[in-house]
N, C-alpha and C positions, 0 to 999 in steps of 0.2 A: 824315361828318358826326353828331355826338353828337346822340342823342336825348334830349329833357326829361322823355320820359314812362317808356318803359320801356330799362332795360340789356338788351340781347341777347346772350348766351353762348351758343354759341363767335359767331366774328366770321362763318367758314365752315363748310358741313356737310359732314362728311367721313365717308366709306361703304366702310368696308372690301368692297375688291369680291373677291367670284369669281364665276364663272361658271355659271347655273346657281342661284343660290343669293341668296334675300333679304337684304339686309341693313340694318342700323337705326341711327340717329342720334339725341340728342336735345337741344333747344333749350330753354332758362331765360330765360322772361321777368320779370325785375322790376323792380318798379311804385317808382319814385322818389319820387315825388309824396304828397299827400295826397287825391288823386283817385280813384274810379274807374277803371278805364283797359279801355275793352274793345278787343281785338285782332283781328286776321281775316288769316290767312298764305294765302299766293299763291304760284302755281310756275305756271314757263313751258311745262310737260310736266307736266299733271296725272293723264296717264292711267300714267304713271311713278312717282308717289310716294302713298302713305297719310300722313295727317296726322289725327294724331287730339293733341289737339282743334285744330281750324282755326280756331277760333272760341273766343270767350271771353270772361271780365272777368278782368283782378287788381287787389285789392282791396290797398287804400295801403299801402305799406310792404310789400307781402309777394310772393313769388314765384309763378312756375306752368310745369308742366314740360308740353313740346309732341313727341312722338317722331316722328320720320319715318321712315316704311317704304317703301324702293326695292323694287319688286319687281326678282325673278330678271330675268337679260338670258343669251340663247343666245351671246353671244360678245361679248367687251372688247373697246370701241371704240377707233381708232387712235388711239395711244400715251396710251391711258388718260387721254383729254381729255374732259373735258363740260362741254359748253355750259350744261347747265341752272341755272337761276335760282330763290331762291324773295324775295317779296316779304312785309315785315311790317309790317302799318297797324296804327295804335294812332290812336286817338282819345278824349277824356275825355267822361264819362259819367255822368247823373245817379247820386249816393248810392243804395247800395243794388240796385247793376243786377245782373242777373244775365245768366247765357246766354240764357235764353230774352227778354231786352230787345236783344240784337245781333241788326241785320238789315243789310239791303242800304243802308237809306237812312240809316245811321249813317255809312258812311262816303264818303258822296256827296258832290264837293267843291262845296261852298256858300261865299258871301261871308263871313268873319268866322269859318271855322271851321277849326280849324288839324287836318289829319290827319298825322300824321308817319309815315315810311315808312323799311324799313331792309332794304337788299337785299343777298342772303346769295349766294353761288356755291357751288357742289358740286364737291368734290374727291373722285376717288377714288383709294384705298391700297390698293396691289397687298398681296394674301396670298402667302402662301408657294406659290409655283406648286407643280404638282403632277410628279411624275418624270418625263421622257422614256420613251416609248416606244423602247424598242432597236432600232435597225434589223434587219432581213432580214440574217446573215451571208452574205459573198461564197460564191460555190460550194467547197467545196473547204473550208472552214471551219467548224468545230463550232461552235455558238451560245455555246456555255461559255467557249470560250479569243476567240471575238469579245466580250463581253461583259464579259469581266474585261480584255480588251487596251483597250478601249477606254475605260473607268472608268465604264461606264453602269449597274451592278450599283449599287443605293442599299441602303441596309438597308432599308429597307421592301420590295424585291424579294427578298432576302435572307429575311427572315420569310415570305415567300409559300412558296417554296420548302423555307424550311424545315416547315413546317406541311404540305405535298403529302407530302413526305418522311414525316416522323410517320405517319400516316397510313395509308402504304402500307406502315409497318413494321406498324402494329397487325393490318394484316388478312394480308397476305402469309403469317406464320408460319402461323396457322389453316387457310389453303387449304393452305400445305406438310404440314402435319401430313395434312390428309388425302389428299393425294396419296401420299404417303409411306406412310401404313396401305394403302390399296386396289393400293401395290406390294408390301407388303409381304405383304398377304393372297395376292398372286397366286402370290410367290415361291414360299410355303412349300404353294400347293397343288401346282404343280409340283413341289415336293421330295419329295411326298409322294408325287406320281404316280411320279415316279422310284423310291423306295422300294420301290413294288408293283412294278415292274418288276425288281428287281435280286432281288429275294424268288421272282418265276417264273423267273428267268433260274440262281438255285441251285438248284430243284425240276427245272431241267434241265440242271443238269452229266454227266448220262450222256451227253453227245450231245458231239463234239469237243470235247476240253480245251482246244485252241489258239481256238475261235472265243470259247469262255466266257472267258476268259481276257483276249482282246482286248475283249470286251462289257464283262466287267467294270470294265477298267481306264476305258473310256470312261465307264461309269454313273458311277464316282467320279471323274471327274477332272469331269462334270458339278455332281455333290453337290457338291463343293468351291468352284465357280468361283460358284457360288449363294450359298453358304454366305458367302463374300467380299463378293458381292454384298451381302446383308442387312446386313453389319457397317459396310458402306462406306457406305449409305444411314441408316443409322440413328446 
């Protein structure tokens, strides 16, 4: 039934729905008459919604915006269906009225008083669903191959993996340099120790020449191995 006093837009309240997040929509009341019109907004589920303003005055040939906020919900309703409804009541009031003049008695139904009513239903509009969490791979299957084969890897998940890799790539070289420095220091110390032993062996070469030759070759071989190790690590 069309209202002779207020034109109400939209014809239904559509809320973008996302679990654990508030959602808002706006109604606009247009006074089509030359009289002051008082309005009052009611709902079948007052704990779920916040209406600002829920009462007011719309001056002749003017409009008024009303914001409805739906509180966050812990889970989505079955089939995204909502049974909540809103009722907008409007009635002619005296000229010059303000919101302070809007009382409950103004909307009481009495003989000869015309109170127009408009009912609006609530509709949930699904937003983009979050990326599904990939299932754990079966035994013997690597997580990477399982995700790729099942097509569960989304761009957002790839971004997450990339960010983690970037963080590791920034930290690991520093740790690696510290470890290599420590290893290099240790190898140089061992190298110096072997050089000292070699010098002692040279001083004792008056002993058995065969024994000296064997030890000399052994030390030289160790020095060569250490030098090669240092070159490879650096």
